[in-house]
C-alpha positions as CSV (number, residue, x, y, z in Angstrom):
1,M,-53.2,33.6,-79.5
2,T,-53.5,33.6,-83.3
3,R,-50.8,34.4,-85.8
4,R,-51.2,37.4,-87.8
5,K,-50.2,37.8,-91.4
6,I,-47.2,40.0,-91.9
7,E,-47.3,42.3,-94.9
8,I,-44.4,41.7,-97.3
9,K,-42.4,44.9,-97.5
10,K,-38.9,46.1,-96.9
11,I,-38.1,46.6,-93.2
12,Q,-36.8,50.1,-92.7
13,S,-34.8,49.7,-89.6
14,E,-31.4,48.0,-90.3
15,D,-31.2,46.6,-86.8
16,Y,-34.7,45.1,-87.1
17,R,-33.8,43.6,-90.5
18,K,-30.7,41.9,-89.0
19,V,-32.7,40.4,-86.1
20,T,-35.5,39.3,-88.5
21,F,-33.0,37.7,-90.8
22,S,-31.4,35.7,-88.0
23,K,-34.8,34.5,-86.6
24,R,-36.2,33.6,-90.0
25,R,-33.0,31.8,-91.0
26,A,-33.0,29.8,-87.8
27,G,-36.7,29.0,-88.3
28,L,-36.2,28.0,-91.9
29,I,-33.3,25.7,-91.0
30,K,-35.3,24.1,-88.2
31,K,-38.2,23.4,-90.7
32,A,-35.7,22.0,-93.2
33,K,-34.2,19.6,-90.6
34,F,-37.7,18.5,-89.7
35,L,-38.6,17.8,-93.4
36,C,-35.3,15.9,-93.9
37,S,-35.9,13.6,-90.9
38,E,-39.6,13.0,-91.6
39,S,-39.7,12.6,-95.4
40,N,-36.1,11.5,-96.2
41,T,-35.6,14.5,-98.5
42,Q,-32.5,16.3,-99.7
43,I,-32.5,20.1,-99.1
44,A,-30.0,22.9,-99.7
45,I,-30.5,26.4,-98.3
46,V,-28.2,29.2,-99.3
47,S,-28.7,32.7,-98.0
48,Y,-26.8,35.9,-97.7
49,S,-27.0,38.5,-94.9
50,L,-27.2,42.2,-95.5
51,S,-23.4,42.4,-95.0
52,G,-22.9,39.7,-97.7
53,R,-22.1,36.9,-95.3
54,L,-23.0,33.5,-96.6
55,F,-25.1,31.0,-94.6
56,T,-25.8,27.5,-95.9
57,F,-27.6,24.4,-94.7
58,G,-27.8,21.1,-96.6
59,H,-28.8,17.6,-96.0
60,P,-26.8,15.5,-96.7
61,S,-24.6,18.4,-97.7
62,V,-25.1,21.6,-99.7
63,D,-22.5,20.5,-102.4
64,S,-24.2,17.1,-102.9
65,V,-27.7,18.6,-103.3
66,V,-26.5,21.4,-105.6
67,D,-24.4,18.9,-107.7
68,Q,-27.4,16.6,-108.1
69,F,-29.6,19.5,-109.1
70,L,-27.1,20.9,-111.6
71,D,-26.5,17.4,-113.0
72,N,-30.3,16.9,-113.5
73,H,-30.7,20.4,-114.9
74,T,-27.8,20.1,-117.2
75,T,-29.0,16.8,-118.7
76,D,-32.5,18.2,-119.2
77,S,-31.2,21.3,-121.0
78,C,-28.6,19.6,-123.1
79,G,-30.7,19.7,-126.4
80,S,-30.3,21.9,-129.4
81,S,-32.0,25.2,-129.6
82,S,-34.9,24.0,-131.8
83,N,-36.7,21.9,-129.3
84,E,-35.3,18.7,-130.8
85,S,-34.3,15.9,-128.4
86,P,-30.6,15.5,-127.8
87,H,-31.0,11.7,-127.7
88,V,-30.2,10.1,-130.9
89,S,-32.4,7.1,-131.7
90,T,-30.9,4.0,-132.9
91,H,-32.7,1.6,-135.1
92,G,-33.3,-1.7,-133.2
93,P,-31.9,-2.7,-129.9
94,S,-28.2,-1.9,-129.3
95,P,-26.1,-3.9,-126.9
96,P,-24.6,-2.0,-124.0
97,S,-21.2,-0.6,-124.9
98,K,-18.4,0.1,-122.6
99,G,-18.7,3.6,-121.4
100,V,-21.2,5.8,-119.7
101,V,-24.5,4.0,-118.9
102,D,-27.8,5.8,-118.4
103,G,-28.9,5.1,-114.8
104,K,-32.7,5.1,-115.7
105,E,-32.8,2.1,-118.0
106,G,-29.3,0.7,-118.1
107,R,-28.8,1.8,-121.7
108,P,-25.6,3.5,-122.8
109,S,-26.0,7.3,-122.7
110,W,-26.5,9.0,-126.1
111,W,-23.1,10.5,-126.2
112,A,-21.3,7.2,-125.4
113,L,-22.7,5.3,-128.5
114,P,-20.3,4.9,-131.4
115,V,-21.3,7.1,-134.4
116,E,-20.6,4.2,-136.8
117,D,-23.4,2.1,-135.3
118,M,-26.1,4.9,-135.5
119,D,-27.1,4.8,-139.2
120,L,-27.8,8.6,-139.3
121,D,-28.4,10.8,-142.3
122,M,-26.7,14.1,-142.7
123,D,-29.3,16.2,-140.8
124,E,-29.2,13.8,-137.9
125,L,-25.4,13.9,-137.8
126,R,-25.5,17.7,-137.7
127,Q,-28.0,17.6,-134.9
128,Y,-25.8,15.1,-133.1
129,K,-22.8,17.3,-133.5
130,A,-24.7,20.3,-132.2
131,S,-25.8,18.3,-129.2
132,L,-22.3,17.2,-128.5
133,E,-21.1,20.8,-128.7
134,T,-23.9,21.8,-126.3
135,L,-22.8,19.1,-124.0
136,K,-19.2,20.2,-124.1
137,S,-20.3,23.8,-123.4
138,N,-22.4,22.6,-120.4
139,V,-19.5,20.6,-119.0
140,A,-17.2,23.6,-119.4
141,S,-19.6,25.9,-117.7
142,R,-20.2,23.4,-114.9
143,L,-16.5,23.1,-114.4
144,K,-16.2,26.8,-114.2
145,E,-19.0,27.0,-111.6
146,M,-17.3,24.3,-109.5
147,E,-14.0,26.2,-109.7
148,E,-15.7,29.4,-108.7
149,R,-17.5,27.7,-105.8
150,A,-14.3,26.2,-104.6
151,S,-12.7,29.7,-104.8
152,L,-15.6,31.3,-102.9
153,T,-15.4,28.6,-100.3
154,R,-11.7,29.2,-99.8
155,D,-12.3,33.0,-99.6
156,F,-15.2,32.4,-97.1
157,V,-13.1,30.1,-94.9
158,G,-10.3,32.5,-95.0
159,F,-12.7,35.3,-94.0
160,L,-13.9,33.3,-91.1
161,D,-10.4,32.5,-89.9
162,A,-9.5,36.2,-90.1
163,H,-12.4,37.2,-87.8
């Protein structure tokens, strides 16, 4: 028996859509568990049913995978709007300072370096200031997302307890 390709289109029957969602969600989670065990990967799956019910799966947990993704995404998009690197280059090697250390190479992160040691001209200082403001904005939006997620989780748990 061979598998046939299913045309991608909206399923008209609401009952059939619910059954299909349940089966596909279960199959997707089964495949995700297999991938996690075979290749030591981290996976997060977030899906909503037609009624708006939230279903999640995560290895090791949804929160840890999402946090790691957002942390990587935030540091990648932390630059100024003119395609300039947010990392300020220092002239010569700088000793590690107390503070945040970049995990990749053991160097202090660009925002943790003292400004006095940077030997920057006025344009570079403006760029550095803009990068710090972008970082502050990203941290504020990340905090807001985390607070909203915590609120949604409380609402979802309360919804489950009520039903």
